[in-house]
C-alpha positions, 0 to 999 in steps of 0.5 A: 500500500502506498503512503497516499493510500495508507493516509486515505485508509486511516482517514476513512477509518477515523471518520467511520467511528463517529459516523457509525455512532451517529447513525446508531444513535439516530436508529436507536431514537424511537418516538415516544408518542404513538403515530396515531396521536400525531398529525404527521409521522415523525414530526411534532407540528406547533403553531406560532405567531412570530411577532413577539420578541424575544419568544418568537420572531423573524430575524434580519435574515428571515429565520424564525428565532426565539425562546419558544423555537429553542424549546420546540427544538429541545422537545423535539430532540427528546421526543425523537420527533422533528419539530415543524413550525406552522406560522399563523395569527393568534386568533386562528390558532385555537380553532385550527388546533381543534380542526387538527391542523397541527399538534400544539400551540407554542406561541407564549399563550397565557393560561386561562381556565376557559382555555384549559377546557378546550385543549391540554394546557401545560404552563411552563413560565410566568408572564404579565402585561406591560402598558407602553407608549411611544418613546418620549411620551410625557404621560404617567400611569400610577396604576391600572385605574389611570387607564380610564378615558384612554385608547389602547391597542392590543392583540385580538383574542389575547389574555391582555385583551381580556385583562383590559376588558375586565378593567373596562367592566370595573371602570363602568361599575365604578362610574369611571370613563371608559377604556377604548380597546382597539384589537389587531391580529398581531403584535406587529400591527399593534406596534405599527398602530401605536407608531401611527398614532391610532391610539394612546397606548399599547398592551403587550405580554411583558416579554414583548413589551420589555423587548420593545422598550429595550430596542428603543421602540417604546417607553414603559408606563405600567409594567407587570400587570395581571401576572399569569402562567404562559403555556403550550397547548395540545390537542392530544393527551398522550402528546401532552403527557410526553411533553410534560415528561420532556419538560421535567427532564429539562428541569432536572438536567438544567436545560430549562433554566439555561433557556429561560434565563437566556431570554429573561423569562420568569420560571414557574414558582414550584418548578414542576411542569404538569397539565393544568385543567381537565382538558377537552370536554 
C-alpha cells in the first residue's frame, strides 16, 4: 500500500467511528408518542405567531428565532420527533388546533381556565402585561385605574385583551370613563398602530413589551400587570403527557433554566411542569 493510500485508509477509518455512532444513535431514537396521536409521522407540528420578541420572531435574515423555537427544538430532540413550525395569527390558532391542523400551540399563550377546557394546557413560565407608549411620551400611569378615558391597542383574542376588558367592566361599575380597546391580529400591527398614532397606548405580554422598550421602540408606563402562567397547548393527551415528561427532564438536567434565563423569562414558582385543567370536554 502506498503512503497516499495508507493516509486515505486511516482517514476513512477515523471518520467511520463517529459516523457509525451517529447513525446508531439516530436508529436507536424511537418516538415516544404513538403515530396515531400525531398529525404527521415523525414530526411534532406547533403553531406560532412570530411577532413577539424575544419568544418568537423573524430575524434580519428571515429565520424564525426565539425562546419558544429553542424549546420546540429541545422537545423535539427528546421526543425523537422533528419539530415543524406552522406560522399563523393568534386568533386562528385555537380553532385550527381543534380542526387538527397541527399538534400544539407554542406561541407564549397565557393560561386561562376557559382555555384549559378546550385543549391540554401545560404552563411552563410566568408572564404579565406591560402598558407602553411611544418613546418620549410625557404621560404617567400610577396604576391600572389611570387607564380610564384612554385608547389602547392590543392583540385580538389575547389574555391582555381580556385583562383590559375586565378593567373596562370595573371602570363602568365604578362610574369611571371608559377604556377604548382597539384589537389587531398581531403584535406587529399593534406596534405599527401605536407608531401611527391610532391610539394612546399599547398592551403587550411583558416579554414583548420589555423587548420593545429595550430596542428603543417604546417607553414603559405600567409594567407587570395581571401576572399569569404562559403555556403550550395540545390537542392530544398522550402528546401532552410526553411533553410534560420532556419538560421535567429539562428541569432536572438544567436545560430549562439555561433557556429561560437566556431570554429573561420568569420560571414557574414550584418548578414542576404538569397539565393544568381537565382538558377537552
